[in-house]
C-alpha positions in Angstrom: 0.0 0.0 0.3 2.8 2.5 0.8 4.9 1.7 -2.6 1.2 2.5 -4.4 0.9 5.5 -2.2 4.1 6.6 -3.5 4.2 6.0 -6.7 0.5 7.9 -7.3 1.9 10.5 -5.6 5.1 10.3 -8.1 2.4 10.1 -10.8 0.9 13.0 -9.3 4.1 15.4 -9.6 5.0 14.1 -12.8 1.7 15.6 -13.9 2.5 18.7 -12.3 5.7 19.1 -14.1 3.6 18.8 -17.5 1.3 21.2 -16.4 4.2 23.6 -15.7 5.8 22.6 -18.6 2.8 23.3 -21.1 1.7 27.0 -19.6 5.6 27.8 -20.2 5.3 26.9 -23.5 5.2 29.5 -26.0 3.5 27.6 -28.6 1.5 25.2 -26.9 -2.4 26.5 -26.6 -4.3 23.4 -26.3 -4.4 21.6 -23.2 -7.8 19.5 -22.9 -6.1 16.1 -23.2 -3.8 17.0 -20.7 -6.7 18.2 -18.3 -8.6 15.0 -18.6 -5.2 13.3 -17.9 -4.5 15.4 -14.8 -7.9 15.4 -13.1 -8.4 12.2 -11.8 -4.9 12.0 -10.1 -4.4 15.1 -8.9 -8.8 15.9 -8.1 -9.0 16.1 -3.9 -5.0 15.7 -4.0 -2.7 18.2 -2.3 -1.7 19.2 -5.7 -5.4 20.0 -7.3 -4.6 23.6 -7.4 -1.9 22.9 -10.3 -5.5 21.6 -11.7 -7.8 24.2 -11.2 -5.0 26.7 -12.8 -4.9 24.4 -15.7 -8.6 24.3 -16.5 -8.8 28.6 -15.2 -5.6 28.8 -17.9 -7.0 26.8 -20.5 -9.9 29.1 -20.5 -8.7 32.5 -20.6 -10.5 33.6 -17.1 -7.9 36.0 -16.2 -10.0 37.5 -13.5 -10.7 34.1 -11.9 -7.3 33.6 -11.3 -6.4 37.1 -9.9 -8.9 36.9 -7.8 -8.2 33.6 -6.6 -4.1 33.6 -6.6 -3.3 33.5 -3.3 -4.6 29.9 -3.6 -3.1 29.0 -7.0 0.3 28.7 -8.2 2.3 31.9 -9.6 2.1 32.3 -13.1 5.6 33.8 -14.4 5.1 37.5 -16.1 5.7 35.0 -19.7 3.0 32.8 -18.7 0.7 35.7 -17.9 1.0 37.3 -21.3 0.1 33.7 -22.7 -2.7 33.6 -20.4 -3.9 36.9 -21.7 -3.4 35.7 -25.3 -5.8 32.9 -24.8 -8.1 34.9 -23.2 -8.6 37.4 -26.6 -8.4 33.7 -28.3 -11.3 32.5 -26.0 -13.2 35.7 -26.5 -13.3 35.2 -31.0 -15.4 32.7 -29.7 -18.2 35.3 -28.9 -17.0 38.2 -30.7 -14.8 39.9 -33.7 -15.0 43.3 -32.8 -14.8 44.8 -29.0 -13.8 48.2 -27.9 -10.3 48.3 -26.3 -11.2 49.9 -22.9 -13.6 46.5 -22.9 -10.7 44.8 -23.6 -8.5 45.9 -20.5 -10.5 45.1 -18.3 -11.3 41.6 -18.9 -7.6 41.0 -19.5 -7.0 43.4 -16.4 -4.4 45.5 -17.8 -4.0 48.9 -17.0 -3.9 51.2 -20.2 -5.0 50.9 -23.6 -1.4 50.6 -24.4 -0.6 47.2 -22.8 -3.8 46.2 -24.6 -2.3 47.2 -28.1 1.4 45.8 -27.3 -0.2 42.2 -25.9 -2.1 42.0 -29.0 0.9 42.9 -31.2 2.6 40.4 -29.2 0.2 37.6 -30.5 0.5 38.6 -33.9 3.8 38.4 -33.8 3.6 34.7 -32.2 1.0 33.4 -34.9 -2.1 33.3 -32.3 -4.1 35.8 -33.8 -4.9 38.4 -36.2 -6.7 41.5 -35.9 -7.4 45.4 -36.8 -6.8 48.2 -34.3 -8.8 51.0 -35.0 -7.3 53.7 -32.7 -10.3 56.3 -33.6 -13.1 54.3 -32.9 -11.8 52.9 -30.1 -11.9 49.5 -31.6 -10.4 45.9 -32.5 -11.4 43.6 -34.8 -10.2 40.2 -34.1 -9.6 37.6 -37.0 -8.5 34.4 -37.3 -6.5 32.7 -33.9 -5.0 29.6 -33.7 -7.2 26.7 -32.6 -8.4 26.2 -29.1 -10.4 23.9 -26.7 -14.0 23.5 -26.8 -16.1 23.8 -23.7 -19.8 22.6 -23.4 -20.8 26.0 -23.1 -19.5 27.2 -26.6 -21.5 24.5 -28.0 -24.5 26.6 -28.5 -22.3 29.5 -29.6 -20.9 27.3 -32.4 -24.1 25.5 -34.0 -25.6 29.3 -34.1 -22.3 30.5 -35.9 -22.6 27.4 -38.4 -26.0 28.3 -39.1 -25.2 31.7 -39.7 -22.7 30.6 -42.0 -25.2 28.1 -43.6 -27.5 31.1 -44.4 -25.3 33.4 -45.9 -23.9 30.1 -48.1 -27.4 29.7 -49.0 -28.0 33.6 -49.8 -24.5 33.8 -51.9 -25.9 30.4 -53.4 -29.4 32.2 -54.0 -27.7 34.9 -55.8 -25.9 33.0 -57.8 -28.8 31.1 -59.4 -30.3 34.4 -59.8 -28.0 36.3 -61.9 -27.6 33.0 -64.1 -31.1 33.0 -64.2 -31.1 36.8 -65.1 -28.1 36.3 -68.0 -30.0 33.2 -69.2 -32.8 35.0 -69.4 -31.1 38.1 -71.2 -29.0 35.6 -73.8 -32.6 34.3 -74.7 -33.9 38.2 -75.4 -31.1 38.9 -77.5 -31.3 35.5 -79.8 -34.6 36.5 -80.0 -33.9 40.0 -81.0 -31.4 38.1 -83.6 -33.7 35.5 -85.0 -36.5 38.7 -85.7 -33.5 40.8 -87.5 -32.9 38.2 -89.6 -36.0 37.4 -90.7 -36.6 40.9 -91.6 -33.5 40.9 -93.3 -34.3 38.0 -95.6 -37.9 39.2 -96.0 -36.4 42.8 -97.7 -33.9 40.9 -99.4 -36.6 39.2 -101.4 -38.5 41.9 -102.4 -35.7 43.4 -104.0 -34.7 42.2 -107.7 -31.9 40.0 -107.6 -30.1 42.2 -110.5 -29.6 45.3 -107.8 -27.6 42.9 -106.0 -25.1 41.1 -109.2 -24.5 44.3 -110.6 -27.8 45.2 -113.1 -27.0 48.8 -113.4 -24.0 48.4 -115.6 -26.0 45.7 -118.2 -28.5 48.5 -118.5 -25.6 50.5 -119.0 -23.8 48.2 -121.7 -27.3 48.0 -123.5 -27.8 51.9 -123.4 -24.1 52.1 -125.1 -25.2 49.3 -127.5 
């Protein structure tokens, strides 16, 4: 039993090391598998704060961390930058445009300049794309790296997919109308051309053939003779 306990303890410490390494890694932003693997061993253990930290971190819940930081492991400045970038990534699942002031409040940053520096860091790291409209005080969020999917986002994702599907249907309907209009226009043009050709043939039928084959020259030769 003692050996089993020690083995479990060492296993939990190994998970804590993995969590710490994942939070430190500048390129790792997906933690779902690690969280599910650590959930059983670390729950109700003395190392459970690391599991809680990982859960808060992967969801980008900066406010929750700062409010409960006395009972959680400390984050380094580099980890905090990554943490806040994850908060921005999570925000894009719900919104694409947000006020800089609101973003500063969400990220718990004191100034708009700090927000802009964070966004620039995210762009440089390939975490996200965005456009900052300083005049309007807005940031328009574009593409981001992949992240985990939590149950509460499922409804939002379904609505997003339905909206995208509706837009595709709208584009398809517009193209169909344009093709139909073009086909009708071409049909009318052909009818006008056919009508013109029929009129031309009718006119040609009323004019003597000699008028089209040099008849006047023959008449002149007869007169000269």
